[in-house]
MOPAC internal coordinates of N, CA, C and O (Angstrom, degrees):
PM7 1SCF
backbone

  N    0.0000 0     0.00 0     0.00 0    0    0    0
  C    1.4523 1     0.00 0     0.00 0    1    0    0
  C    1.5317 1   108.98 1     0.00 0    2    1    0
  O    1.2310 1   120.98 1   -55.60 1    3    2    1
  N    1.3250 1   115.73 1   124.40 1    3    2    1
  C    1.4655 1   121.00 1   178.42 1    5    3    2
  C    1.5216 1   108.44 1  -102.25 1    6    5    3
  O    1.2310 1   120.39 1   -47.34 1    7    6    5
  N    1.3063 1   116.86 1   132.66 1    7    6    5
  C    1.4628 1   121.13 1   172.97 1    9    7    6
  C    1.5162 1   109.13 1  -107.86 1   10    9    7
  O    1.2310 1   121.38 1   -43.54 1   11   10    9
  N    1.3238 1   114.96 1   136.46 1   11   10    9
  C    1.4582 1   121.70 1  -177.43 1   13   11   10
  C    1.5241 1   109.59 1  -117.26 1   14   13   11
  O    1.2310 1   120.78 1   -45.64 1   15   14   13
  N    1.3303 1   116.11 1   134.36 1   15   14   13
  C    1.4649 1   120.93 1  -179.35 1   17   15   14
  C    1.5208 1   108.83 1  -128.51 1   18   17   15
  O    1.2310 1   121.46 1   -60.79 1   19   18   17
  N    1.3407 1   114.80 1   119.21 1   19   18   17
  C    1.4540 1   120.76 1   177.90 1   21   19   18
  C    1.5279 1   110.46 1   -90.96 1   22   21   19
  O    1.2310 1   121.02 1   -25.83 1   23   22   21
  N    1.3126 1   115.66 1   154.17 1   23   22   21
  C    1.4601 1   121.93 1   173.54 1   25   23   22
  C    1.5226 1   108.07 1  -153.89 1   26   25   23
  O    1.2310 1   120.64 1    -0.40 1   27   26   25
  N    1.3236 1   116.39 1   179.60 1   27   26   25
  C    1.4637 1   120.74 1   173.71 1   29   27   26
  C    1.5104 1   115.81 1    93.49 1   30   29   27
  O    1.2310 1   120.38 1   175.93 1   31   30   29
  N    1.3473 1   116.87 1    -4.07 1   31   30   29
  C    1.4553 1   118.46 1   178.76 1   33   31   30
  C    1.5179 1   111.86 1   -69.34 1   34   33   31
  O    1.2310 1   121.34 1   -11.04 1   35   34   33
  N    1.3228 1   115.05 1   168.96 1   35   34   33
  C    1.4539 1   119.74 1   179.41 1   37   35   34
  C    1.5053 1   110.81 1   166.98 1   38   37   35
  O    1.2310 1   121.23 1    12.67 1   39   38   37
  N    1.3303 1   115.25 1  -167.33 1   39   38   37
  C    1.4544 1   122.01 1   179.54 1   41   39   38
  C    1.5205 1   109.55 1  -108.14 1   42   41   39
  O    1.2310 1   120.75 1   -42.84 1   43   42   41
  N    1.3138 1   116.18 1   137.16 1   43   42   41
  C    1.4519 1   121.27 1  -177.51 1   45   43   42
  C    1.5262 1   108.40 1  -148.12 1   46   45   43
  O    1.2310 1   120.60 1   -26.36 1   47   46   45
  N    1.3083 1   116.47 1   153.64 1   47   46   45
  C    1.4625 1   120.14 1   176.85 1   49   47   46
  C    1.5225 1   110.36 1   -82.05 1   50   49   47
  O    1.2310 1   121.15 1   -23.48 1   51   50   49
  N    1.3063 1   115.40 1   156.52 1   51   50   49
  C    1.4613 1   120.95 1   177.70 1   53   51   50
  C    1.5325 1   110.06 1   -54.65 1   54   53   51
  O    1.2310 1   121.17 1   -42.57 1   55   54   53
  N    1.3224 1   115.37 1   137.43 1   55   54   53
  C    1.4488 1   121.55 1  -176.53 1   57   55   54
  C    1.5123 1   113.61 1    92.69 1   58   57   55
  O    1.2310 1   120.39 1   169.07 1   59   58   57
  N    1.3229 1   116.86 1   -10.93 1   59   58   57
  C    1.4510 1   121.33 1  -179.03 1   61   59   58
  C    1.5199 1   113.21 1   -82.23 1   62   61   59
  O    1.2310 1   121.10 1     5.24 1   63   62   61
  N    1.3310 1   115.49 1  -174.76 1   63   62   61
  C    1.4618 1   121.94 1  -176.32 1   65   63   62
  C    1.5293 1   110.60 1  -133.99 1   66   65   63
  O    1.2310 1   121.55 1   -27.13 1   67   66   65
  N    1.3140 1   114.65 1   152.87 1   67   66   65
  C    1.4596 1   122.73 1   171.41 1   69   67   66
  C    1.5156 1   108.29 1  -144.58 1   70   69   67
  O    1.2310 1   120.67 1   -27.61 1   71   70   69
  N    1.3381 1   116.32 1   152.39 1   71   70   69
  C    1.4652 1   120.63 1   173.00 1   73   71   70
  C    1.5190 1   108.09 1  -123.18 1   74   73   71
  O    1.2310 1   121.18 1   -54.66 1   75   74   73
  N    1.3009 1   115.35 1   125.34 1   75   74   73
  C    1.4553 1   121.90 1  -179.24 1   77   75   74
  C    1.5205 1   110.16 1  -106.05 1   78   77   75
  O    1.2310 1   119.47 1   -63.91 1   79   78   77
  N    1.3339 1   118.62 1   116.09 1   79   78   77
  C    1.4644 1   120.51 1   171.27 1   81   79   78
  C    1.5277 1   111.03 1   -87.25 1   82   81   79
  O    1.2310 1   121.06 1   -32.49 1   83   82   81
  N    1.3067 1   115.59 1   147.51 1   83   82   81
  C    1.4619 1   122.79 1   171.95 1   85   83   82
  C    1.5286 1   106.08 1  -125.04 1   86   85   83
  O    1.2310 1   120.68 1   -71.05 1   87   86   85
  N    1.3188 1   116.30 1   108.95 1   87   86   85
  C    1.4560 1   121.14 1  -177.53 1   89   87   86
  C    1.5284 1   110.09 1   -98.59 1   90   89   87
  O    1.2310 1   121.14 1   -48.52 1   91   90   89
  N    1.3242 1   115.42 1   131.48 1   91   90   89
  C    1.4700 1   121.28 1   179.93 1   93   91   90
  C    1.5187 1   110.13 1  -101.24 1   94   93   91
  O    1.2310 1   121.54 1   -36.53 1   95   94   93
  N    1.3276 1   114.66 1   143.47 1   95   94   93
  C    1.4635 1   119.63 1  -179.59 1   97   95   94
  C    1.5180 1   112.31 1   -75.78 1   98   97   95
  O    1.2310 1   120.80 1   156.67 1   99   98   97
  N    1.3277 1   116.08 1   -23.33 1   99   98   97
  C    1.4496 1   119.87 1   179.75 1  101   99   98
  C    1.5125 1   110.99 1  -125.52 1  102  101   99
  O    1.2310 1   121.82 1     6.71 1  103  102  101
  N    1.3392 1   114.12 1  -173.29 1  103  102  101
  C    1.4553 1   119.82 1  -177.53 1  105  103  102
  C    1.5201 1   110.73 1   -72.17 1  106  105  103
  O    1.2310 1   120.37 1   -52.76 1  107  106  105
  N    1.3160 1   116.89 1   127.24 1  107  106  105
  C    1.4696 1   121.31 1   176.17 1  109  107  106
  C    1.5142 1   108.02 1  -124.72 1  110  109  107
  O    1.2310 1   121.15 1  -116.57 1  111  110  109
  N    1.3021 1   115.40 1    63.43 1  111  110  109
  C    1.4416 1   120.53 1  -173.06 1  113  111  110
  C    1.5037 1   114.98 1   -83.78 1  114  113  111
  O    1.2310 1   121.11 1    43.78 1  115  114  113
  N    1.3119 1   115.49 1  -136.22 1  115  114  113
  C    1.4517 1   121.88 1  -166.45 1  117  115  114
  C    1.5184 1   114.34 1   -65.65 1  118  117  115
  O    1.2310 1   118.89 1   162.11 1  119  118  117
  N    1.3215 1   119.72 1   -17.89 1  119  118  117
  C    1.4543 1   120.03 1  -177.46 1  121  119  118
  C    1.5282 1   113.00 1  -109.51 1  122  121  119
  O    1.2310 1   120.69 1  -154.02 1  123  122  121
  N    1.3148 1   116.29 1    25.98 1  123  122  121
  C    1.4615 1   120.17 1   177.15 1  125  123  122
  C    1.5233 1   110.74 1  -120.52 1  126  125  123
  O    1.2310 1   121.31 1   -46.55 1  127  126  125
  N    1.3338 1   115.10 1   133.45 1  127  126  125
  C    1.4557 1   120.57 1   162.69 1  129  127  126
  C    1.5313 1   106.76 1   -88.50 1  130  129  127
  O    1.2310 1   121.14 1   -36.11 1  131  130  129
  N    1.3384 1   115.42 1   143.89 1  131  130  129
  C    1.4599 1   121.43 1   170.66 1  133  131  130
  C    1.5236 1   107.63 1  -132.23 1  134  133  131
  O    1.2310 1   120.86 1   -43.16 1  135  134  133
  N    1.3047 1   115.97 1   136.84 1  135  134  133
  C    1.4673 1   119.91 1  -176.87 1  137  135  134
  C    1.5180 1   110.89 1  -135.94 1  138  137  135
  O    1.2310 1   121.54 1   -20.80 1  139  138  137
  N    1.3055 1   114.66 1   159.20 1  139  138  137
  C    1.4521 1   122.51 1   171.19 1  141  139  138
  C    1.5266 1   108.68 1  -111.30 1  142  141  139
  O    1.2310 1   121.51 1   -47.30 1  143  142  141
  N    1.3177 1   114.71 1   132.70 1  143  142  141
  C    1.4484 1   122.63 1   174.84 1  145  143  142
  C    1.5242 1   108.04 1  -119.98 1  146  145  143
  O    1.2310 1   120.85 1   -16.62 1  147  146  145
  N    1.3240 1   115.98 1   163.38 1  147  146  145
  C    1.4531 1   119.23 1   173.72 1  149  147  146
  C    1.5182 1   109.35 1  -142.45 1  150  149  147
  O    1.2310 1   121.77 1   -26.15 1  151  150  149
  N    1.3328 1   114.22 1   153.85 1  151  150  149
  C    1.4581 1   120.29 1   178.72 1  153  151  150
  C    1.5113 1   109.31 1  -141.82 1  154  153  151
  O    1.2310 1   121.20 1   -61.75 1  155  154  153
  N    1.3194 1   115.31 1   118.25 1  155  154  153
  C    1.4560 1   121.94 1   175.67 1  157  155  154
  C    1.5250 1   108.59 1   -92.27 1  158  157  155
  O    1.2310 1   119.84 1   -23.20 1  159  158  157
  N    1.3262 1   117.91 1   156.80 1  159  158  157
  C    1.4650 1   120.18 1  -179.91 1  161  159  158
  C    1.5276 1   111.92 1   -55.03 1  162  161  159
  O    1.2310 1   120.66 1   -50.52 1  163  162  161
  N    1.3142 1   116.35 1   129.48 1  163  162  161
  C    1.4546 1   121.13 1   177.98 1  165  163  162
  C    1.5125 1   115.39 1    78.58 1  166  165  163
  O    1.2310 1   120.50 1  -174.92 1  167  166  165
  N    1.3368 1   116.64 1     5.08 1  167  166  165
  C    1.4650 1   119.71 1  -178.26 1  169  167  166
  C    1.5168 1   110.75 1  -120.70 1  170  169  167
  O    1.2310 1   121.37 1   -16.98 1  171  170  169
  N    1.3264 1   114.99 1   163.02 1  171  170  169
  C    1.4578 1   120.97 1   177.30 1  173  171  170
  C    1.5310 1   109.78 1   -73.47 1  174  173  171
  O    1.2310 1   121.22 1   -26.95 1  175  174  173
  N    1.3271 1   115.26 1   153.05 1  175  174  173
  C    1.4589 1   119.41 1   174.00 1  177  175  174
  C    1.5254 1   108.04 1   -72.30 1  178  177  175
  O    1.2310 1   120.64 1   -49.46 1  179  178  177
  N    1.3408 1   116.37 1   130.54 1  179  178  177
  C    1.4553 1   120.83 1  -176.57 1  181  179  178
  C    1.5185 1   111.02 1  -124.32 1  182  181  179
  O    1.2310 1   121.54 1   -33.90 1  183  182  181
  N    1.3291 1   114.67 1   146.10 1  183  182  181
  C    1.4512 1   120.19 1   176.62 1  185  183  182
  C    1.5140 1   110.66 1   -75.37 1  186  185  183
  O    1.2310 1   120.76 1   -43.26 1  187  186  185
  N    1.3087 1   116.14 1   136.74 1  187  186  185
  C    1.4578 1   121.81 1  -176.87 1  189  187  186
  C    1.5297 1   110.76 1  -108.55 1  190  189  187
  O    1.2310 1   120.83 1   130.42 1  191  190  189
  N    1.3207 1   116.02 1   -49.58 1  191  190  189
  C    1.4606 1   120.85 1  -177.78 1  193  191  190
  C    1.5198 1   108.76 1  -157.16 1  194  193  191
  O    1.2310 1   120.90 1   -31.53 1  195  194  193
  N    1.3198 1   115.88 1   148.47 1  195  194  193
  C    1.4668 1   121.05 1   179.62 1  197  195  194
  C    1.5107 1   109.61 1  -141.83 1  198  197  195
  O    1.2310 1   121.26 1   -27.16 1  199  198  197
  N    1.3395 1   115.19 1   152.84 1  199  198  197
  C    1.4520 1   120.45 1  -179.90 1  201  199  198
  C    1.5224 1   109.06 1  -139.40 1  202  201  199
  O    1.2310 1   121.31 1   -43.83 1  203  202  201
  N    1.3234 1   115.10 1   136.17 1  203  202  201
  C    1.4592 1   121.11 1   177.58 1  205  203  202
  C    1.5309 1   109.69 1   -89.95 1  206  205  203
  O    1.2310 1   121.12 1    -6.62 1  207  206  205
  N    1.3196 1   115.47 1   173.38 1  207  206  205
  C    1.4541 1   119.81 1  -178.45 1  209  207  206
  C    1.5170 1   114.29 1   -62.42 1  210  209  207
  O    1.2310 1   121.17 1   151.05 1  211  210  209
  N    1.3434 1   115.37 1   -28.95 1  211  210  209
  C    1.4657 1   119.61 1   178.77 1  213  211  210
  C    1.5264 1   111.61 1   -93.66 1  214  213  211
  O    1.2310 1   121.16 1  -164.73 1  215  214  213
  N    1.3417 1   115.39 1    15.27 1  215  214  213
  C    1.4719 1   123.60 1   176.38 1  217  215  214
  C    1.5189 1   114.89 1    73.85 1  218  217  215
  O    1.2310 1   119.58 1  -167.00 1  219  218  217
  N    1.3375 1   118.40 1    13.00 1  219  218  217
  C    1.4680 1   118.67 1   167.97 1  221  219  218
  C    1.5238 1   106.96 1   -64.71 1  222  221  219
  O    1.2310 1   121.05 1   -38.16 1  223  222  221
  N    1.3389 1   115.60 1   141.84 1  223  222  221
  C    1.4604 1   120.22 1  -176.00 1  225  223  222
  C    1.5300 1   111.74 1  -124.17 1  226  225  223
  O    1.2310 1   121.97 1   -16.54 1  227  226  225
  N    1.3195 1   113.83 1   163.46 1  227  226  225
  C    1.4546 1   121.75 1   177.69 1  229  227  226
  C    1.5160 1   106.86 1  -147.76 1  230  229  227
  O    1.2310 1   120.41 1   -43.67 1  231  230  229
  N    1.3312 1   116.82 1   136.33 1  231  230  229
  C    1.4608 1   121.00 1  -176.83 1  233  231  230
  C    1.5239 1   111.09 1  -130.63 1  234  233  231
  O    1.2310 1   121.36 1   -32.25 1  235  234  233
  N    1.3132 1   115.01 1   147.75 1  235  234  233
  C    1.4568 1   119.94 1   169.33 1  237  235  234
  C    1.5285 1   108.39 1   -71.32 1  238  237  235
  O    1.2310 1   121.08 1   -31.75 1  239  238  237
  N    1.3332 1   115.54 1   148.25 1  239  238  237
  C    1.4665 1   119.49 1  -178.72 1  241  239  238
  C    1.5267 1   111.90 1   -58.37 1  242  241  239
  O    1.2310 1   120.60 1   147.41 1  243  242  241
  N    1.3241 1   116.46 1   -32.59 1  243  242  241
  C    1.4613 1   120.80 1  -174.84 1  245  243  242
  C    1.5309 1   113.18 1   -68.28 1  246  245  243
  O    1.2310 1   120.24 1   162.77 1  247  246  245
  N    1.3356 1   117.15 1   -17.23 1  247  246  245
  C    1.4664 1   119.31 1  -177.04 1  249  247  246
  C    1.5267 1   112.90 1  -121.76 1  250  249  247
  O    1.2310 1   120.28 1   171.62 1  251  250  249
  N    1.3267 1   117.07 1    -8.38 1  251  250  249
  C    1.4720 1   119.20 1  -177.26 1  253  251  250
  C    1.5155 1   109.76 1   -58.43 1  254  253  251
  O    1.2310 1   121.00 1   -47.17 1  255  254  253
  N    1.3381 1   115.69 1   132.83 1  255  254  253
  C    1.4511 1   121.44 1  -179.01 1  257  255  254
  C    1.5219 1   113.78 1    91.12 1  258  257  255
  O    1.2310 1   120.47 1   164.38 1  259  258  257
  N    1.3386 1   116.70 1   -15.62 1  259  258  257
  C    1.4660 1   120.76 1   178.23 1  261  259  258
  C    1.5258 1   112.05 1  -112.51 1  262  261  259
  O    1.2310 1   120.35 1   145.03 1  263  262  261
  N    1.3247 1   116.93 1   -34.97 1  263  262  261
  C    1.4623 1   121.63 1  -178.45 1  265  263  262
  C    1.5270 1   109.15 1  -107.37 1  266  265  263
  O    1.2310 1   121.32 1   -32.43 1  267  266  265
  N    1.3404 1   115.09 1   147.57 1  267  266  265
  C    1.4502 1   121.26 1   176.24 1  269  267  266
  C    1.5216 1   109.37 1  -133.85 1  270  269  267
  O    1.2310 1   120.67 1   -52.57 1  271  270  269
  N    1.3294 1   116.33 1   127.43 1  271  270  269
  C    1.4555 1   121.15 1   176.03 1  273  271  270
  C    1.5219 1   108.82 1  -102.78 1  274  273  271
  O    1.2310 1   120.78 1   -40.89 1  275  274  273
  N    1.3289 1   116.12 1   139.11 1  275  274  273
  C    1.4582 1   120.64 1   179.25 1  277  275  274
  C    1.5224 1   108.17 1  -147.00 1  278  277  275
  O    1.2310 1   120.60 1   -13.65 1  279  278  277
  N    1.3132 1   116.46 1   166.35 1  279  278  277
  C    1.4561 1   120.00 1  -178.81 1  281  279  278
  C    1.5098 1   110.96 1  -140.68 1  282  281  279
  O    1.2310 1   121.55 1   -30.45 1  283  282  281
  N    1.3267 1   114.63 1   149.55 1  283  282  281
  C    1.4562 1   122.87 1   174.46 1  285  283  282
  C    1.5265 1   105.54 1  -122.48 1  286  285  283
  O    1.2310 1   120.42 1   -80.54 1  287  286  285
  N    1.3266 1   116.80 1    99.46 1  287  286  285
  C    1.4604 1   120.63 1  -174.43 1  289  287  286
  C    1.5281 1   112.52 1   -69.68 1  290  289  287
  O    1.2310 1   119.89 1   158.99 1  291  290  289
  N    1.3199 1   117.82 1   -21.01 1  291  290  289
  C    1.4717 1   120.14 1   177.08 1  293  291  290
  C    1.5255 1   109.63 1   -73.45 1  294  293  291
  O    1.2310 1   120.67 1   139.36 1  295  294  293
  N    1.3269 1   116.33 1   -40.64 1  295  294  293
  C    1.4612 1   120.82 1   179.20 1  297  295  294
  C    1.5302 1   112.36 1   -88.02 1  298  297  295
  O    1.2310 1   120.16 1   178.21 1  299  298  297
  N    1.3444 1   117.29 1    -1.79 1  299  298  297
  C    1.4733 1   120.66 1  -177.28 1  301  299  298
  C    1.5256 1   111.31 1    53.08 1  302  301  299
  O    1.2310 1   120.96 1  -135.67 1  303  302  301
  N    1.3096 1   115.78 1    44.33 1  303  302  301
  C    1.4572 1   121.31 1  -176.75 1  305  303  302
  C    1.5238 1   110.49 1  -132.86 1  306  305  303
  O    1.2310 1   121.35 1   -41.26 1  307  306  305
  N    1.3277 1   115.03 1   138.74 1  307  306  305
  C    1.4584 1   122.20 1   174.37 1  309  307  306
  C    1.5245 1   107.84 1  -116.12 1  310  309  307
  O    1.2310 1   120.94 1   -39.93 1  311  310  309
  N    1.3152 1   115.81 1   140.07 1  311  310  309
  C    1.4589 1   121.15 1  -176.28 1  313  311  310
  C    1.5319 1   110.50 1  -117.80 1  314  313  311
  O    1.2310 1   121.34 1   -34.36 1  315  314  313
  N    1.3180 1   115.05 1   145.64 1  315  314  313
  C    1.4592 1   121.07 1   170.18 1  317  315  314
  C    1.5262 1   107.35 1  -121.02 1  318  317  315
  O    1.2310 1   121.03 1   -72.50 1  319  318  317
  N    1.3183 1   115.64 1   107.50 1  319  318  317
  C    1.4652 1   121.50 1   175.72 1  321  319  318
  C    1.5170 1   108.14 1   -88.84 1  322  321  319
  O    1.2310 1   120.58 1   -59.18 1  323  322  321
  N    1.3160 1   116.49 1   120.82 1  323  322  321
  C    1.4575 1   121.80 1  -176.92 1  325  323  322
  C    1.5184 1   109.37 1  -115.79 1  326  325  323
  O    1.2310 1   120.75 1   -64.22 1  327  326  325
  N    1.3198 1   116.17 1   115.78 1  327  326  325
  C    1.4579 1   122.28 1   179.34 1  329  327  326
  C    1.5231 1   110.00 1  -115.74 1  330  329  327
  O    1.2310 1   120.82 1   -15.66 1  331  330  329
  N    1.3192 1   116.04 1   164.34 1  331  330  329
  C    1.4708 1   121.81 1   178.43 1  333  331  330
  C    1.5253 1   110.94 1    48.98 1  334  333  331
  O    1.2310 1   121.29 1  -131.37 1  335  334  333
  N    1.3061 1   115.14 1    48.63 1  335  334  333
  C    1.4653 1   119.86 1  -176.28 1  337  335  334
  C    1.5212 1   111.80 1   -64.88 1  338  337  335
  O    1.2310 1   121.72 1   -33.24 1  339  338  337
  N    1.3339 1   114.30 1   146.76 1  339  338  337
  C    1.4596 1   122.38 1  -179.08 1  341  339  338
  C    1.5319 1   108.69 1  -121.88 1  342  341  339
  O    1.2310 1   120.29 1   -23.42 1  343  342  341
  N    1.3252 1   117.06 1   156.58 1  343  342  341
  C    1.4721 1   118.46 1   177.18 1  345  343  342
  C    1.5274 1   112.97 1   -54.96 1  346  345  343
  O    1.2310 1   119.99 1   147.49 1  347  346  345
  N    1.3179 1   117.62 1   -32.51 1  347  346  345
  C    1.4682 1   120.35 1   179.89 1  349  347  346
  C    1.5205 1   113.05 1   -72.08 1  350  349  347
  O    1.2310 1   119.71 1   173.93 1  351  350  349
  N    1.3262 1   118.16 1    -6.07 1  351  350  349
  C    1.4640 1   121.07 1   173.22 1  353  351  350
  C    1.5300 1   111.65 1   -82.34 1  354  353  351
  O    1.2310 1   120.49 1   173.15 1  355  354  353
  N    1.3322 1   116.67 1    -6.85 1  355  354  353
  C    1.4580 1   120.58 1   179.25 1  357  355  354
  C    1.5192 1   110.89 1   -60.92 1  358  357  355
  O    1.2310 1   120.62 1   -55.50 1  359  358  357
  N    1.3289 1   116.41 1   124.50 1  359  358  357
  C    1.4684 1   121.39 1  -176.88 1  361  359  358
  C    1.5188 1   109.30 1  -178.01 1  362  361  359
  O    1.2310 1   121.36 1   -10.00 1  363  362  361
  N    1.3322 1   115.00 1   170.00 1  363  362  361
  C    1.4586 1   120.74 1   166.26 1  365  363  362
  C    1.5276 1   105.96 1   -85.66 1  366  365  363
  O    1.2310 1   120.43 1   -51.21 1  367  366  365
  N    1.3199 1   116.79 1   128.79 1  367  366  365
  C    1.4574 1   122.01 1  -178.61 1  369  367  366
  C    1.5322 1   109.46 1  -104.73 1  370  369  367
  O    1.2310 1   121.40 1   -49.05 1  371  370  369
  N    1.3344 1   114.92 1   130.95 1  371  370  369
  C    1.4526 1   122.41 1  -177.76 1  373  371  370
  C    1.5161 1   110.79 1  -120.07 1  374  373  371
  O    1.2310 1   121.49 1   -37.09 1  375  374  373
  N    1.3194 1   114.75 1   142.91 1  375  374  373
  C    1.4542 1   122.24 1   173.63 1  377  375  374
  C    1.5292 1   108.02 1   -99.61 1  378  377  375
  O    1.2310 1   120.51 1   -37.78 1  379  378  377
  N    1.3223 1   116.64 1   142.22 1  379  378  377
  C    1.4599 1   121.10 1  -179.53 1  381  379  378
  C    1.5196 1   110.13 1  -140.54 1  382  381  379
  O    1.2310 1   120.75 1   -28.38 1  383  382  381
  N    1.3341 1   116.18 1   151.62 1  383  382  381
  C    1.4550 1   119.71 1  -178.77 1  385  383  382
  C    1.5073 1   113.00 1  -143.57 1  386  385  383
  O    1.2310 1   121.28 1   -23.03 1  387  386  385
  N    1.3381 1   115.16 1   156.97 1  387  386  385
  C    1.4559 1   120.89 1   176.80 1  389  387  386
  C    1.5194 1   108.67 1  -155.39 1  390  389  387
  O    1.2310 1   121.72 1   -40.27 1  391  390  389
  N    1.3237 1   114.31 1   139.73 1  391  390  389
  C    1.4549 1   119.68 1   173.25 1  393  391  390
  C    1.5189 1   107.75 1   -84.83 1  394  393  391
  O    1.2310 1   120.11 1   -50.58 1  395  394  393
  N    1.3319 1   117.40 1   129.42 1  395  394  393
  C    1.4461 1   119.82 1  -173.68 1  397  395  394
  C    1.5179 1   111.27 1  -150.29 1  398  397  395
  O    1.2310 1   121.02 1   -26.75 1  399  398  397
  N    1.3438 1   115.66 1   153.25 1  399  398  397
  C    1.4552 1   120.31 1   174.56 1  401  399  398
  C    1.5278 1   110.47 1  -104.17 1  402  401  399
  O    1.2310 1   120.64 1  -175.70 1  403  402  401
  N    1.3370 1   116.39 1     4.30 1  403  402  401
  C    1.4633 1   120.73 1  -178.14 1  405  403  402
  C    1.5190 1   111.39 1   -60.92 1  406  405  403
  O    1.2310 1   120.99 1   -39.24 1  407  406  405
  N    1.3315 1   115.71 1   140.76 1  407  406  405
  C    1.4656 1   121.18 1   175.25 1  409  407  406
  C    1.5242 1   111.22 1  -106.31 1  410  409  407
  O    1.2310 1   120.37 1  -173.51 1  411  410  409
  N    1.3298 1   116.91 1     6.49 1  411  410  409
  C    1.4526 1   120.61 1   177.73 1  413  411  410
  C    1.5107 1   111.55 1   -82.55 1  414  413  411
  O    1.2310 1   120.22 1     2.43 1  415  414  413
  N    1.3275 1   117.18 1  -177.57 1  415  414  413
  C    1.4681 1   120.19 1   178.23 1  417  415  414
  C    1.5299 1   110.26 1   -63.39 1  418  417  415
  O    1.2310 1   119.52 1   -39.23 1  419  418  417
  N    1.3202 1   118.53 1   140.77 1  419  418  417
  C    1.4676 1   119.58 1   177.98 1  421  419  418
  C    1.5133 1   110.67 1   -61.30 1  422  421  419
  O    1.2310 1   120.87 1   -44.36 1  423  422  421
  N    1.3346 1   115.94 1   135.64 1  423  422  421
  C    1.4491 1   121.12 1  -171.52 1  425  423  422
  C    1.5202 1   114.70 1   -74.54 1  426  425  423
  O    1.2310 1   121.26 1   -22.82 1  427  426  425
  N    1.3240 1   115.20 1   157.18 1  427  426  425
  C    1.4575 1   122.73 1   175.08 1  429  427  426
  C    1.5280 1   111.36 1  -117.39 1  430  429  427
  O    1.2310 1   120.24 1  -166.21 1  431  430  429
  N    1.3204 1   117.15 1    13.79 1  431  430  429
  C    1.4647 1   120.67 1   178.53 1  433  431  430
  C    1.5165 1   109.97 1  -100.44 1  434  433  431
  O    1.2310 1   120.87 1   -36.67 1  435  434  433
  N    1.3259 1   115.95 1   143.33 1  435  434  433
  C    1.4595 1   121.98 1  -176.95 1  437  435  434
  C    1.5178 1   112.50 1   -58.23 1  438  437  435
  O    1.2310 1   120.57 1   143.03 1  439  438  437
  N    1.3027 1   116.52 1   -36.97 1  439  438  437
  C    1.4652 1   120.50 1  -173.81 1  441  439  438
  C    1.5222 1   112.73 1   -65.41 1  442  441  439
  O    1.2310 1   120.49 1   161.38 1  443  442  441
  N    1.3250 1   116.67 1   -18.62 1  443  442  441
  C    1.4724 1   119.81 1  -178.00 1  445  443  442
  C    1.5178 1   112.48 1   -77.24 1  446  445  443
  O    1.2310 1   119.87 1   168.12 1  447  446  445
  N    1.3210 1   117.86 1   -11.88 1  447  446  445
  C    1.4643 1   120.52 1  -169.88 1  449  447  446
  C    1.5197 1   112.11 1  -115.67 1  450  449  447
  O    1.2310 1   122.07 1   -37.17 1  451  450  449
  N    1.3415 1   113.64 1   142.83 1  451  450  449
  C    1.4642 1   120.30 1  -176.80 1  453  451  450
  C    1.5163 1   112.70 1  -106.03 1  454  453  451
  O    1.2310 1   120.40 1   140.23 1  455  454  453
  N    1.3207 1   116.84 1   -39.77 1  455  454  453
  C    1.4658 1   121.22 1  -174.75 1  457  455  454
  C    1.5238 1   109.79 1  -102.33 1  458  457  455
  O    1.2310 1   120.90 1   -43.80 1  459  458  457
  N    1.3288 1   115.89 1   136.20 1  459  458  457
  C    1.4624 1   121.12 1  -176.85 1  461  459  458
  C    1.5153 1   110.70 1  -134.07 1  462  461  459
  O    1.2310 1   120.94 1   -35.88 1  463  462  461
  N    1.3401 1   115.81 1   144.12 1  463  462  461
  C    1.4427 1   121.19 1   172.00 1  465  463  462
  C    1.5186 1   110.71 1   -88.12 1  466  465  463
  O    1.2310 1   120.95 1     1.49 1  467  466  465
  N    1.3378 1   115.80 1  -178.51 1  467  466  465
  C    1.4649 1   121.69 1  -176.51 1  469  467  466
  C    1.5249 1   112.37 1   -88.75 1  470  469  467
  O    1.2310 1   119.96 1   165.00 1  471  470  469
  N    1.3072 1   117.69 1   -15.00 1  471  470  469
  C    1.4543 1   120.68 1   176.04 1  473  471  470
  C    1.5178 1   114.10 1    99.76 1  474  473  471
  O    1.2310 1   121.46 1   -23.35 1  475  474  473
  N    1.3150 1   114.81 1   156.65 1  475  474  473
  C    1.4594 1   122.47 1   174.79 1  477  475  474
  C    1.5288 1   107.33 1  -139.83 1  478  477  475
  O    1.2310 1   120.77 1   -43.71 1  479  478  477
  N    1.3322 1   116.13 1   136.29 1  479  478  477
  C    1.4593 1   121.01 1  -173.10 1  481  479  478
  C    1.5287 1   110.97 1   -85.09 1  482  481  479
  O    1.2310 1   121.08 1   -46.02 1  483  482  481
  N    1.3240 1   115.55 1   133.98 1  483  482  481
  C    1.4559 1   122.61 1   173.53 1  485  483  482
  C    1.5189 1   107.77 1  -120.59 1  486  485  483
  O    1.2310 1   120.72 1   -54.17 1  487  486  485
  N    1.3298 1   116.24 1   125.83 1  487  486  485
  C    1.4620 1   121.48 1   179.56 1  489  487  486
  C    1.5254 1   108.57 1  -125.45 1  490  489  487
  O    1.2310 1   120.69 1   -56.22 1  491  490  489
  N    1.3209 1   116.28 1   123.78 1  491  490  489
  C    1.4494 1   122.07 1  -179.68 1  493  491  490
  C    1.5230 1   108.71 1  -115.54 1  494  493  491
  O    1.2310 1   120.57 1   -59.34 1  495  494  493
  N    1.3136 1   116.52 1   120.66 1  495  494  493
  C    1.4609 1   121.02 1  -178.66 1  497  495  494
  C    1.5229 1   110.51 1  -101.48 1  498  497  495
  O    1.2310 1   121.34 1   -30.33 1  499  498  497
  N    1.3170 1   115.05 1   149.67 1  499  498  497
  C    1.4723 1   120.17 1  -177.77 1  501  499  498
  C    1.5204 1   111.19 1   -88.25 1  502  501  499
  O    1.2310 1   120.10 1   180.00 1  503  502  501

């Protein structure tokens, strides 16, 4: 059982940056996908960015070029660097993980993931 803990959320003005760490309680090495999802009030939870064990990445169109996902397998931590933030990025951000043998792009759909963190709030003001 892997436990995931997000941190780094907060309030920032539009155009600003935040970095969200996702720390895992156990090893999340080469055979784990880790992804970031977000959910705004009244909206569905959506995949934002995902990273495979070999550092292949996948991004939602809405964040490509602004957000970067990376991982440190020694520290068992995945990071989401968010730049050029917009008010529409305001949401609760969740980290998710799954052990997989897939060699395809890491998924951005909720059903692909088994382990979930409790979330960290990001608020972007205009």
